[in-house]
VOBAZA-403006 format. One record per residue: residue in three letters; z, x, y of N, C-alpha, C, O in turn; residue number from 1. Coordinates in Angstrom, 3 decimals. Atoms other than C-alpha are relative to their C-alpha. Layout:
<nodes>
@type = ALA nZ = Z nX = X nY = Y caZ = Z caX = X caY = Y cZ = Z cX = X cY = Y oZ = Z oX = X oY = Y seq = NUM
...
</nodes>
This chain:
<nodes>
@type = MET nZ = -0.004 nX = -0.734 nY = 1.244 caZ = -61.089 caX = -128.043 caY = 101.358 cZ = 0.288 cX = 1.474 cY = 0.290 oZ = -0.223 oX = 2.044 oY = 1.254 seq = 1
@type = MET nZ = -0.406 nX = -1.389 nY = -0.188 caZ = -59.592 caX = -124.595 caY = 101.006 cZ = -0.902 cX = 0.913 cY = -0.826 oZ = -1.123 oX = 0.663 oY = -2.011 seq = 2
@type = SER nZ = 0.814 nX = -0.953 nY = 0.766 caZ = -61.824 caX = -121.682 caY = 100.032 cZ = 0.823 cX = 1.257 cY = -0.260 oZ = 1.605 oX = 1.702 oY = 0.579 seq = 3
@type = LEU nZ = -0.715 nX = -1.214 nY = 0.382 caZ = -60.484 caX = -118.670 caY = 98.228 cZ = -0.924 cX = 1.198 cY = 0.118 oZ = -2.089 oX = 1.143 oY = -0.277 seq = 4
@type = LEU nZ = 0.763 nX = -1.231 nY = -0.118 caZ = -61.654 caX = -115.191 caY = 98.994 cZ = 0.546 cX = 0.984 cY = -1.023 oZ = 1.734 oX = 1.307 oY = -1.015 seq = 5
@type = PHE nZ = -0.414 nX = -0.943 nY = 1.043 caZ = -61.547 caX = -112.804 caY = 96.070 cZ = -0.419 cX = 1.404 cY = 0.424 oZ = -1.601 oX = 1.668 oY = 0.647 seq = 6
@type = LEU nZ = 0.279 nX = -1.391 nY = -0.334 caZ = -61.283 caX = -109.127 caY = 96.935 cZ = 0.268 cX = 0.855 cY = -1.226 oZ = 1.417 oX = 0.981 oY = -1.648 seq = 7
@type = PRO nZ = -0.215 nX = -0.828 nY = 1.196 caZ = -61.828 caX = -106.860 caY = 93.938 cZ = 0.774 cX = 1.268 cY = 0.355 oZ = 0.590 oX = 1.851 oY = 1.423 seq = 8
@type = ARG nZ = -0.780 nX = -1.221 nY = -0.171 caZ = -59.438 caX = -103.975 caY = 93.575 cZ = -0.168 cX = 0.860 cY = -1.236 oZ = -0.422 oX = 0.355 oY = -2.330 seq = 9
@type = ARG nZ = 0.086 nX = -0.942 nY = 1.120 caZ = -59.552 caX = -100.899 caY = 91.399 cZ = 1.386 cX = 0.557 cY = -0.270 oZ = 2.192 oX = 0.749 oY = 0.640 seq = 10
@type = LEU nZ = -1.259 nX = -0.593 nY = 0.414 caZ = -56.658 caX = -99.499 caY = 89.460 cZ = -0.291 cX = 1.413 cY = -0.479 oZ = -1.088 oX = 1.609 oY = -1.396 seq = 11
@type = TYR nZ = 0.178 nX = -1.395 nY = 0.383 caZ = -56.488 caX = -95.710 caY = 89.211 cZ = 1.272 cX = 0.481 cY = -0.682 oZ = 2.376 oX = 0.121 oY = -0.272 seq = 12
@type = PHE nZ = -1.166 nX = -0.497 nY = 0.717 caZ = -54.201 caX = -93.930 caY = 86.785 cZ = -0.287 cX = 1.377 cY = -0.565 oZ = -1.441 oX = 1.785 oY = -0.698 seq = 13
@type = ASN nZ = 0.076 nX = -1.265 nY = 0.728 caZ = -53.507 caX = -90.588 caY = 85.165 cZ = 0.455 cX = -0.268 cY = -1.424 oZ = 1.269 oX = -1.158 oY = -1.665 seq = 14
@type = TYR nZ = -0.425 nX = 0.158 nY = 1.391 caZ = -53.148 caX = -90.251 caY = 81.419 cZ = 1.507 cX = 0.198 cY = -0.130 oZ = 2.156 oX = -0.486 oY = -0.922 seq = 15
@type = ALA nZ = -1.439 nX = -0.261 nY = 0.063 caZ = -49.641 caX = -88.863 caY = 81.997 cZ = 0.802 cX = -1.230 cY = 0.429 oZ = 1.888 oX = -1.474 oY = -0.096 seq = 16
@type = ASP nZ = -0.693 nX = 1.214 nY = -0.448 caZ = -48.678 caX = -92.089 caY = 83.833 cZ = 0.167 cX = -1.000 cY = -1.138 oZ = 1.143 oX = -1.750 oY = -1.173 seq = 17
@type = LEU nZ = -0.030 nX = 0.939 nY = 1.127 caZ = -49.424 caX = -94.037 caY = 80.649 cZ = 0.532 cX = 0.642 cY = -1.266 oZ = 0.512 oX = 0.036 oY = -2.337 seq = 18
@type = ASP nZ = -0.524 nX = -0.756 nY = 1.143 caZ = -47.892 caX = -91.410 caY = 78.369 cZ = -1.040 cX = 0.093 cY = -1.120 oZ = -0.731 oX = -0.096 oY = -2.296 seq = 19
@type = MET nZ = 1.107 nX = -0.136 nY = 0.948 caZ = -51.279 caX = -90.884 caY = 76.702 cZ = -0.565 cX = 1.414 cY = 0.092 oZ = -0.619 oX = 1.988 oY = 1.180 seq = 20
@type = PRO nZ = 0.630 nX = -1.326 nY = -0.066 caZ = -52.895 caX = -87.580 caY = 75.737 cZ = -1.395 cX = -0.104 cY = 0.622 oZ = -2.132 oX = -1.060 oY = 0.377 seq = 21
@type = GLN nZ = 1.334 nX = -0.037 nY = -0.595 caZ = -55.962 caX = -86.659 caY = 77.749 cZ = -1.003 cX = 0.375 cY = -1.083 oZ = -0.745 oX = 1.293 oY = -1.861 seq = 22
@type = PRO nZ = 0.988 nX = -0.336 nY = 1.034 caZ = -59.091 caX = -86.636 caY = 75.562 cZ = -0.578 cX = 1.397 cY = 0.206 oZ = -0.613 oX = 1.913 oY = 1.324 seq = 23
@type = ASP nZ = 0.639 nX = -1.307 nY = -0.072 caZ = -60.755 caX = -83.339 caY = 74.755 cZ = -1.315 cX = -0.100 cY = 0.754 oZ = -1.925 oX = -1.166 oY = 0.835 seq = 24
@type = TYR nZ = 1.315 nX = -0.075 nY = -0.633 caZ = -63.809 caX = -82.233 caY = 76.693 cZ = -1.059 cX = -0.296 cY = -1.060 oZ = -0.861 oX = 0.027 oY = -2.231 seq = 25
@type = ALA nZ = 1.014 nX = 0.441 nY = 0.960 caZ = -66.967 caX = -83.560 caY = 75.050 cZ = -0.647 cX = 1.147 cY = -0.771 oZ = -1.161 oX = 0.933 oY = -1.869 seq = 26
@type = TYR nZ = 0.636 nX = -1.146 nY = 0.646 caZ = -68.235 caX = -80.057 caY = 74.185 cZ = 0.968 cX = 1.177 cY = -0.024 oZ = 1.817 oX = 1.306 oY = 0.858 seq = 27
@type = TYR nZ = -0.842 nX = -1.183 nY = 0.104 caZ = -66.550 caX = -76.853 caY = 73.065 cZ = -0.691 cX = 1.136 cY = 0.747 oZ = -1.769 oX = 1.576 oY = 0.347 seq = 28
@type = CYS nZ = 0.667 nX = -0.954 nY = -0.881 caZ = -67.298 caX = -74.290 caY = 75.767 cZ = 0.678 cX = 1.362 cY = 0.100 oZ = 0.186 oX = 2.225 oY = 0.826 seq = 29
@type = GLU nZ = -0.702 nX = -1.273 nY = -0.075 caZ = -64.837 caX = -71.436 caY = 75.258 cZ = -0.602 cX = 1.010 cY = -0.971 oZ = -1.117 oX = 0.630 oY = -2.023 seq = 30
@type = TYR nZ = 0.347 nX = -1.037 nY = 0.966 caZ = -65.725 caX = -68.112 caY = 73.667 cZ = 1.297 cX = 0.613 cY = -0.484 oZ = 2.271 oX = 0.679 oY = 0.266 seq = 31
@type = GLU nZ = -1.254 nX = -0.440 nY = 0.600 caZ = -63.150 caX = -66.616 caY = 71.354 cZ = 0.027 cX = 1.474 cY = -0.349 oZ = 1.098 oX = 1.998 oY = -0.653 seq = 32
@type = THR nZ = 0.028 nX = -1.398 nY = 0.397 caZ = -64.260 caX = -63.062 caY = 70.635 cZ = -0.610 cX = 0.842 cY = 1.100 oZ = -1.192 oX = 0.321 oY = 2.052 seq = 33
@type = ASP nZ = 0.638 nX = -0.891 nY = -0.961 caZ = -65.369 caX = -60.028 caY = 72.554 cZ = -1.494 cX = 0.097 cY = -0.321 oZ = -1.948 oX = -0.378 oY = -1.361 seq = 34
@type = ALA nZ = 1.452 nX = -0.046 nY = 0.151 caZ = -69.049 caX = -59.279 caY = 72.966 cZ = -0.444 cX = 0.705 cY = -1.267 oZ = -1.515 oX = 0.401 oY = -1.791 seq = 35
@type = GLY nZ = 0.372 nX = -0.718 nY = 1.212 caZ = -69.076 caX = -56.928 caY = 69.983 cZ = 0.438 cX = -0.686 cY = -1.272 oZ = 0.179 oX = -0.186 oY = -2.367 seq = 36
@type = GLY nZ = -0.523 nX = 0.691 nY = 1.177 caZ = -67.458 caX = -59.440 caY = 67.658 cZ = -1.095 cX = -0.562 cY = -0.886 oZ = -2.098 oX = -1.083 oY = -0.398 seq = 37
@type = VAL nZ = 0.971 nX = 0.529 nY = 0.959 caZ = -69.327 caX = -60.421 caY = 64.517 cZ = -0.032 cX = -1.518 cY = 0.058 oZ = -1.082 oX = -2.119 oY = -0.165 seq = 38
@type = ASN nZ = -0.090 nX = 1.459 nY = -0.012 caZ = -68.140 caX = -64.029 caY = 64.880 cZ = -0.166 cX = -0.588 cY = 1.395 oZ = 0.408 oX = -1.637 oY = 1.690 seq = 39
@type = ASN nZ = 0.214 nX = 0.430 nY = -1.379 caZ = -69.267 caX = -64.414 caY = 68.490 cZ = -1.146 cX = -1.011 cY = 0.040 oZ = -2.181 oX = -0.763 oY = 0.658 seq = 40
@type = TYR nZ = 1.104 nX = 0.951 nY = 0.088 caZ = -71.325 caX = -67.507 caY = 67.784 cZ = 0.395 cX = -1.422 cY = 0.354 oZ = -0.028 oX = -2.352 oY = -0.331 seq = 41
@type = ASN nZ = -0.184 nX = 1.345 nY = -0.532 caZ = -69.951 caX = -70.480 caY = 69.713 cZ = -1.294 cX = -0.321 cY = 0.730 oZ = -1.586 oX = 0.287 oY = 1.760 seq = 42
@type = LYS nZ = 1.341 nX = 0.229 nY = -0.538 caZ = -73.356 caX = -71.963 caY = 70.473 cZ = -0.009 cX = -0.443 cY = 1.459 oZ = -1.053 oX = -0.387 oY = 2.109 seq = 43
@type = ASN nZ = -0.040 nX = 0.469 nY = -1.380 caZ = -72.191 caX = -73.310 caY = 73.834 cZ = 0.365 cX = 1.070 cY = 1.021 oZ = 0.138 oX = 0.893 oY = 2.218 seq = 44
@type = HIS nZ = -0.418 nX = -1.045 nY = -0.942 caZ = -70.844 caX = -70.087 caY = 75.330 cZ = 0.035 cX = 1.326 cY = -0.748 oZ = 0.915 oX = 1.550 oY = -1.580 seq = 45
@type = LEU nZ = 0.126 nX = -1.261 nY = 0.723 caZ = -71.869 caX = -66.640 caY = 74.146 cZ = 0.122 cX = 1.202 cY = 0.928 oZ = -0.309 oX = 1.162 oY = 2.081 seq = 46
@type = LYS nZ = 0.067 nX = -1.323 nY = -0.622 caZ = -71.223 caX = -63.052 caY = 75.175 cZ = -0.775 cX = 0.861 cY = -0.977 oZ = -0.373 oX = 1.023 oY = -2.130 seq = 47
@type = LEU nZ = 0.872 nX = -0.781 nY = 0.873 caZ = -73.973 caX = -60.862 caY = 73.783 cZ = -0.166 cX = 1.412 cY = 0.547 oZ = -0.419 oX = 1.607 oY = 1.736 seq = 48
@type = ASP nZ = 0.148 nX = -1.409 nY = -0.358 caZ = -74.140 caX = -57.070 caY = 73.810 cZ = -1.404 cX = 0.449 cY = -0.401 oZ = -1.718 oX = 0.558 oY = -1.587 seq = 49
@type = TYR nZ = 1.402 nX = -0.344 nY = 0.258 caZ = -77.776 caX = -56.022 caY = 74.145 cZ = -0.147 cX = 1.274 cY = -0.825 oZ = -1.182 oX = 1.479 oY = -1.460 seq = 50
@type = ARG nZ = 0.067 nX = -1.242 nY = 0.778 caZ = -76.973 caX = -52.647 caY = 72.541 cZ = 0.133 cX = -0.250 cY = -1.500 oZ = -0.271 oX = 0.596 oY = -2.298 seq = 51
@type = LEU nZ = -0.183 nX = 0.296 nY = 1.423 caZ = -76.095 caX = -54.342 caY = 69.216 cZ = -1.303 cX = -0.552 cY = -0.570 oZ = -1.666 oX = -1.702 oY = -0.324 seq = 52
@type = ASP nZ = 1.310 nX = 0.396 nY = 0.523 caZ = -79.402 caX = -54.451 caY = 67.359 cZ = -0.004 cX = -0.181 cY = -1.514 oZ = -1.071 oX = -0.263 oY = -2.122 seq = 53
@type = GLY nZ = -0.074 nX = 0.211 nY = 1.446 caZ = -78.153 caX = -54.905 caY = 63.784 cZ = -0.454 cX = 1.190 cY = -0.813 oZ = -0.783 oX = 1.045 oY = -1.990 seq = 54
@type = GLY nZ = 0.519 nX = -1.189 nY = 0.663 caZ = -79.149 caX = -51.342 caY = 62.917 cZ = 0.861 cX = 0.561 cY = -1.111 oZ = 0.382 oX = 1.357 oY = -1.918 seq = 55
@type = SER nZ = -0.858 nX = -0.488 nY = 1.082 caZ = -76.172 caX = -50.691 caY = 60.664 cZ = 0.693 cX = -1.190 cY = -0.665 oZ = 0.859 oX = -2.237 oY = -0.038 seq = 56
@type = PRO nZ = -0.627 nX = 1.113 nY = 0.725 caZ = -74.448 caX = -52.843 caY = 58.009 cZ = 1.230 cX = -0.537 cY = 0.731 oZ = 2.065 oX = 0.232 oY = 1.208 seq = 57
@type = GLY nZ = -1.133 nX = 0.646 nY = -0.653 caZ = -71.984 caX = -55.338 caY = 59.475 cZ = -0.107 cX = -0.091 cY = 1.504 oZ = 0.779 oX = -0.649 oY = 2.152 seq = 58
@type = THR nZ = 0.200 nX = 0.063 nY = -1.448 caZ = -73.352 caX = -54.958 caY = 62.998 cZ = -0.882 cX = -1.196 cY = 0.332 oZ = -1.997 oX = -1.295 oY = -0.179 seq = 59
@type = PRO nZ = 0.832 nX = 1.155 nY = -0.353 caZ = -74.587 caX = -58.224 caY = 64.534 cZ = -1.197 cX = 0.429 cY = 0.848 oZ = -1.149 oX = 1.449 oY = 1.536 seq = 60
@type = ASN nZ = 1.191 nX = -0.290 nY = -0.785 caZ = -78.021 caX = -58.273 caY = 66.109 cZ = -0.014 cX = -0.906 cY = 1.231 oZ = -0.736 oX = -1.902 oY = 1.275 seq = 61
@type = HIS nZ = -0.080 nX = 0.805 nY = -1.216 caZ = -77.146 caX = -59.622 caY = 69.554 cZ = -1.307 cX = 0.033 cY = 0.782 oZ = -1.652 oX = -0.928 oY = 1.470 seq = 62
@type = ARG nZ = 1.286 nX = -0.106 nY = -0.690 caZ = -80.453 caX = -58.389 caY = 70.920 cZ = -0.954 cX = -1.085 cY = -0.497 oZ = -1.633 oX = -1.730 oY = 0.301 seq = 63
@type = ARG nZ = 0.868 nX = 1.023 nY = 0.598 caZ = -82.327 caX = -60.695 caY = 68.520 cZ = 0.490 cX = -1.402 cY = 0.371 oZ = -0.315 oX = -2.276 oY = 0.692 seq = 64
@type = VAL nZ = -0.563 nX = 1.308 nY = -0.359 caZ = -79.943 caX = -63.620 caY = 69.205 cZ = -0.360 cX = -0.347 cY = 1.439 oZ = -0.804 oX = -1.461 oY = 1.716 seq = 65
@type = LEU nZ = 0.322 nX = 0.227 nY = -1.406 caZ = -80.438 caX = -63.255 caY = 72.962 cZ = -1.482 cX = -0.316 cY = 0.176 oZ = -1.839 oX = -1.252 oY = 0.891 seq = 66
@type = TYR nZ = 1.445 nX = 0.224 nY = -0.079 caZ = -84.216 caX = -63.024 caY = 72.576 cZ = -0.365 cX = -1.398 cY = -0.514 oZ = -1.104 oX = -2.132 oY = 0.141 seq = 67
@type = ASN nZ = 0.337 nX = 1.300 nY = 0.596 caZ = -84.396 caX = -66.079 caY = 70.295 cZ = 0.490 cX = -1.168 cY = 0.847 oZ = -0.212 oX = -2.168 oY = 0.999 seq = 68
@type = LEU nZ = -0.526 nX = 1.087 nY = -0.826 caZ = -82.171 caX = -68.206 caY = 72.520 cZ = -0.800 cX = -0.164 cY = 1.285 oZ = -1.103 oX = -1.288 oY = 1.686 seq = 69
@type = MET nZ = 0.762 nX = 0.099 nY = -1.242 caZ = -84.072 caX = -67.376 caY = 75.687 cZ = -1.419 cX = -0.500 cY = -0.263 oZ = -1.990 oX = -1.219 oY = 0.557 seq = 70
@type = ARG nZ = 1.351 nX = 0.447 nY = 0.359 caZ = -87.396 caX = -67.951 caY = 73.946 cZ = -0.019 cX = -1.492 cY = -0.335 oZ = -0.988 oX = -2.186 oY = -0.031 seq = 71
@type = SER nZ = -0.052 nX = 1.402 nY = 0.412 caZ = -86.289 caX = -71.337 caY = 72.571 cZ = 0.129 cX = -0.951 cY = 1.182 oZ = -0.241 oX = -2.121 oY = 1.076 seq = 72
@type = GLY nZ = -0.220 nX = 0.860 nY = -1.154 caZ = -85.425 caX = -72.668 caY = 76.023 cZ = 1.263 cX = -0.837 cY = -0.114 oZ = 1.562 oX = -1.624 oY = 0.783 seq = 73
@type = GLU nZ = -1.218 nX = 0.786 nY = 0.194 caZ = -82.200 caX = -74.134 caY = 74.628 cZ = 1.076 cX = 0.377 cY = 1.008 oZ = 1.800 oX = -0.498 oY = 1.484 seq = 74
@type = TYR nZ = -0.997 nX = -0.462 nY = -0.959 caZ = -80.004 caX = -72.031 caY = 76.929 cZ = -0.700 cX = 0.239 cY = 1.324 oZ = -1.806 oX = 0.778 oY = 1.367 seq = 75
@type = PHE nZ = 0.702 nX = -0.090 nY = -1.269 caZ = -80.760 caX = -72.104 caY = 80.592 cZ = 0.693 cX = 0.860 cY = 1.033 oZ = 0.100 oX = 1.141 oY = 2.074 seq = 76
@type = LYS nZ = -0.716 nX = -0.646 nY = -1.087 caZ = -78.128 caX = -70.168 caY = 82.476 cZ = 0.709 cX = 1.267 cY = -0.446 oZ = 1.422 oX = 1.283 oY = -1.450 seq = 77
@type = PHE nZ = -0.802 nX = -1.206 nY = 0.147 caZ = -76.826 caX = -66.641 caY = 82.645 cZ = 1.231 cX = -0.186 cY = 0.871 oZ = 1.107 oX = -0.512 oY = 2.052 seq = 78
@type = LEU nZ = -1.212 nX = 0.037 nY = -0.820 caZ = -73.209 caX = -66.664 caY = 83.780 cZ = 0.247 cX = 1.341 cY = 0.656 oZ = 0.652 oX = 1.417 oY = 1.815 seq = 79
@type = ASP nZ = -0.374 nX = -1.316 nY = -0.504 caZ = -72.839 caX = -62.942 caY = 84.176 cZ = -0.702 cX = 1.082 cY = -0.806 oZ = -1.038 oX = 0.879 oY = -1.973 seq = 80
@type = VAL nZ = 0.462 nX = -1.210 nY = 0.682 caZ = -74.219 caX = -59.527 caY = 83.302 cZ = 0.967 cX = 1.096 cY = 0.412 oZ = 1.268 oX = 1.250 oY = 1.595 seq = 81
@type = SER nZ = -0.976 nX = -1.048 nY = -0.299 caZ = -71.788 caX = -56.619 caY = 83.038 cZ = -0.598 cX = 1.059 cY = 0.922 oZ = -1.816 oX = 1.155 oY = 1.072 seq = 82
@type = LEU nZ = 0.455 nX = -1.030 nY = -0.933 caZ = -71.976 caX = -53.750 caY = 85.500 cZ = -0.938 cX = 1.000 cY = -0.652 oZ = -1.854 oX = 1.507 oY = -0.005 seq = 83
@type = ASP nZ = 0.891 nX = -0.943 nY = 0.679 caZ = -73.582 caX = -51.519 caY = 82.883 cZ = -1.303 cX = -0.657 cY = -0.459 oZ = -2.199 oX = 0.027 oY = -0.952 seq = 84
@type = GLY nZ = 1.236 nX = 0.702 nY = 0.311 caZ = -76.231 caX = -54.198 caY = 82.271 cZ = -0.217 cX = -0.312 cY = -1.466 oZ = -1.326 oX = -0.680 oY = -1.854 seq = 85
@type = PHE nZ = 0.188 nX = 0.220 nY = 1.426 caZ = -75.603 caX = -54.593 caY = 78.546 cZ = 0.636 cX = -1.280 cY = -0.528 oZ = 0.143 oX = -1.841 oY = -1.506 seq = 86
@type = ILE nZ = -0.686 nX = 1.196 nY = 0.483 caZ = -73.213 caX = -57.545 caY = 78.143 cZ = -0.526 cX = -1.211 cY = 0.770 oZ = -0.359 oX = -1.306 oY = 1.986 seq = 87
@type = TYR nZ = 0.534 nX = 1.218 nY = -0.587 caZ = -74.904 caX = -60.889 caY = 78.783 cZ = 0.887 cX = -1.163 cY = -0.400 oZ = 1.190 oX = -1.345 oY = -1.580 seq = 88
@type = GLU nZ = -0.768 nX = 1.207 nY = 0.283 caZ = -72.834 caX = -64.044 caY = 79.076 cZ = -0.908 cX = -1.179 cY = 0.329 oZ = -1.350 oX = -1.337 oY = 1.466 seq = 89
@type = ILE nZ = 0.887 nX = 1.143 nY = -0.206 caZ = -74.899 caX = -67.185 caY = 78.610 cZ = 0.728 cX = -1.274 cY = -0.408 oZ = 1.670 oX = -1.250 oY = -1.201 seq = 90
@type = ILE nZ = -0.687 nX = 1.273 nY = 0.228 caZ = -73.943 caX = -70.829 caY = 78.532 cZ = -1.030 cX = -1.112 cY = -0.161 oZ = -2.097 oX = -1.083 oY = 0.452 seq = 91
@type = SER nZ = 0.906 nX = 1.118 nY = 0.256 caZ = -75.545 caX = -74.029 caY = 77.290 cZ = 0.085 cX = -1.022 cY = 1.135 oZ = 1.046 oX = -1.010 oY = 1.904 seq = 92
@type = PRO nZ = -0.026 nX = 1.016 nY = -1.058 caZ = -76.420 caX = -76.941 caY = 79.593 cZ = 1.254 cX = -0.874 cY = -0.038 oZ = 1.778 oX = -1.243 oY = 1.013 seq = 93
@type = GLU nZ = -1.180 nX = 0.863 nY = 0.099 caZ = -73.501 caX = -79.014 caY = 78.262 cZ = 1.213 cX = 0.604 cY = 0.690 oZ = 2.066 oX = -0.120 oY = 1.202 seq = 94
@type = CYS nZ = -1.180 nX = -0.677 nY = -0.552 caZ = -71.032 caX = -76.405 caY = 79.518 cZ = -0.240 cX = 0.596 cY = 1.381 oZ = 0.714 oX = 1.021 oY = 2.034 seq = 95
@type = GLY nZ = 0.288 nX = -0.628 nY = -1.279 caZ = -72.785 caX = -75.137 caY = 82.631 cZ = -0.590 cX = -0.914 cY = 1.048 oZ = -0.740 oX = -0.516 oY = 2.204 seq = 96
@type = ASN nZ = 0.629 nX = 0.918 nY = -0.938 caZ = -74.344 caX = -78.194 caY = 84.232 cZ = 0.464 cX = -1.414 cY = -0.324 oZ = -0.067 oX = -2.053 oY = -1.232 seq = 97
@type = CYS nZ = -0.569 nX = 1.319 nY = 0.292 caZ = -72.329 caX = -81.413 caY = 84.353 cZ = -1.023 cX = -1.126 cY = 0.119 oZ = -0.859 oX = -2.174 oY = -0.506 seq = 98
@type = THR nZ = 1.005 nX = 1.057 nY = -0.130 caZ = -75.406 caX = -83.396 caY = 85.391 cZ = -0.912 cX = -0.079 cY = -1.214 oZ = -1.770 oX = -0.960 oY = -1.284 seq = 99
@type = TRP nZ = 0.789 nX = 0.048 nY = 1.229 caZ = -76.937 caX = -82.620 caY = 81.994 cZ = 0.358 cX = -1.230 cY = -0.821 oZ = -0.511 oX = -1.806 oY = -1.476 seq = 100
@type = PHE nZ = -0.429 nX = 1.162 nY = 0.779 caZ = -74.874 caX = -85.428 caY = 80.418 cZ = 0.657 cX = -1.074 cY = 0.870 oZ = 1.159 oX = -2.067 oY = 0.343 seq = 101
@type = SER nZ = -0.580 nX = 0.995 nY = -0.899 caZ = -73.635 caX = -87.314 caY = 83.493 cZ = -0.725 cX = 0.074 cY = 1.342 oZ = -1.756 oX = 0.736 oY = 1.460 seq = 102
@type = SER nZ = 0.648 nX = 0.041 nY = -1.307 caZ = -74.479 caX = -87.946 caY = 87.128 cZ = 0.941 cX = 0.526 cY = 1.078 oZ = 2.159 oX = 0.379 oY = 0.978 seq = 103
@type = ASN nZ = -0.802 nX = -0.436 nY = -1.142 caZ = -73.308 caX = -86.378 caY = 90.367 cZ = -0.190 cX = -0.923 cY = 1.200 oZ = 0.207 oX = -0.581 oY = 2.314 seq = 104
@type = ILE nZ = 0.204 nX = 0.980 nY = -1.063 caZ = -74.302 caX = -89.442 caY = 92.410 cZ = 1.219 cX = -0.915 cY = 0.070 oZ = 1.638 oX = -1.479 oY = -0.941 seq = 105
@type = LYS nZ = -1.192 nX = 0.821 nY = -0.192 caZ = -71.331 caX = -91.320 caY = 93.855 cZ = -0.338 cX = -1.467 cY = -0.296 oZ = -1.275 oX = -2.003 oY = 0.296 seq = 106
@type = PRO nZ = 0.280 nX = 1.408 nY = 0.296 caZ = -71.205 caX = -94.859 caY = 92.357 cZ = 0.386 cX = -0.894 cY = 1.175 oZ = 1.213 oX = -0.508 oY = 2.001 seq = 107
@type = ASP nZ = -0.238 nX = 0.881 nY = -1.138 caZ = -71.174 caX = -97.824 caY = 94.750 cZ = 1.437 cX = -0.508 cY = 0.084 oZ = 1.870 oX = -0.929 oY = 1.157 seq = 108
@type = PHE nZ = -1.389 nX = 0.455 nY = -0.044 caZ = -67.600 caX = -98.760 caY = 93.779 cZ = 0.970 cX = 1.090 cY = 0.451 oZ = 2.160 oX = 0.817 oY = 0.609 seq = 109
@type = TRP nZ = -0.881 nX = -1.125 nY = -0.324 caZ = -66.222 caX = -95.328 caY = 94.764 cZ = 0.655 cX = -0.210 cY = 1.359 oZ = -0.001 oX = -0.601 oY = 2.324 seq = 110
@type = GLU nZ = -0.746 nX = 0.100 nY = -1.256 caZ = -63.531 caX = -95.376 caY = 97.439 cZ = 0.470 cX = 1.384 cY = 0.411 oZ = 1.115 oX = 2.078 oY = -0.375 seq = 111
@type = ASP nZ = -0.453 nX = -1.306 nY = -0.499 caZ = -62.922 caX = -92.277 caY = 99.565 cZ = 1.422 cX = -0.059 cY = 0.473 oZ = 1.965 oX = 0.949 oY = 0.925 seq = 112
</nodes>
């Protein structure tokens, strides 16, 4: 009697090979305005100017936003602080720590 040996194989491909668009990243992590911008509120990636305290009409209160976010524990990482110490760039776990929504442990099927 003849026995068959089955060797599993993996197929790897690029989206371009299949003429398919690559899906968007699961979270929006880009910031679109400068630190002084009134609309600087992408919750996943912020630049906050500590000098902006909302003291005049139309001026955002970045100091309060920074305080509230750090107090809430929702944001965990500072990316950068400007040389003058006033511009804080902070990022959410989804955009700064890939292990927040996935794993960095190599799966058993991985081939080097």
